[in-house]
N, C-alpha and C positions, 0 to 999 in steps of 0.2 A: 824480611819485610818489616818496615818500621811499625812500631806499636803506639797505641794511644797512651800518653803518659799524663794527660791532664784534661779535665772537662769542667767547664764552669757554666752553670745556668744563668741566663740573663733574663731581661724582661721580654714579654711578648713571645714566649715559647722559643726563644733563641738559645742555642748552646754554642759556646766557644770551645773548640777542641784543638789540642796540640799533640803532635806525633814526636816520636823519638828522633826523627831526622829534621826537626824544626819546622816542618810544614804545619801550618795552623790555619784555622778559618772558622766560619760561622755556618750553622745549619738552622733552618727554621723548622721546628718539629710540628708546628700547627697543622700543616697539610697531612700529616701522618696520624693525627688524632681523629679517628673515624668511628669510634664506638668500641665495644668490647673492653678489653683490658686497657686500651689506650685512653679511654675516657677519663681514667683516674688522673691523667696528666693535666687535665683542665683545672685541677686544684693547684694553685700556685705553690703552696707549701709542699705538696707532693712532687711537683715538677722539679723543685729545687733539690730533691733527694737523689738525683742522678749520680751514678758512679760508674767506675770501670769494673767490668766483671772479670772472672778468671780466664776468659777466652780473649780478652783484649778489646771487647766491644763496650758500648755504653749501655747502661740498663737502669731499670728501676726494680724495686723489690717484688712487684707484682708479676714480673716476667717479661714485661715489654722491653724490647732491646733493639739495638742496631749493631750489625756486625762491623768490624773495623774497616773492611773493604768498601762497604756501602758508604760509611761516613766519609772516608777519604774521597770517594767519587763525588759526593755531595759538596765537599768543601773545595775541590780543585776544578770543578766545572763552572 
């Protein structure tokens, strides 16, 4: 299974993600910010702190995350 090797935060809650097999694309995180721990992502500076976790997903330090399979589905559909 290809792994996420790069994630870049862009404006308007968009992330650009690239996989080890060269598949890349954009996901809009805005619709996933519904309250609870996701609410922290509304702070632009916090949103920009996205990184790849030890399981290959993308996450923020507060525990909000996306698994790599979900991310791949979002960018390839």
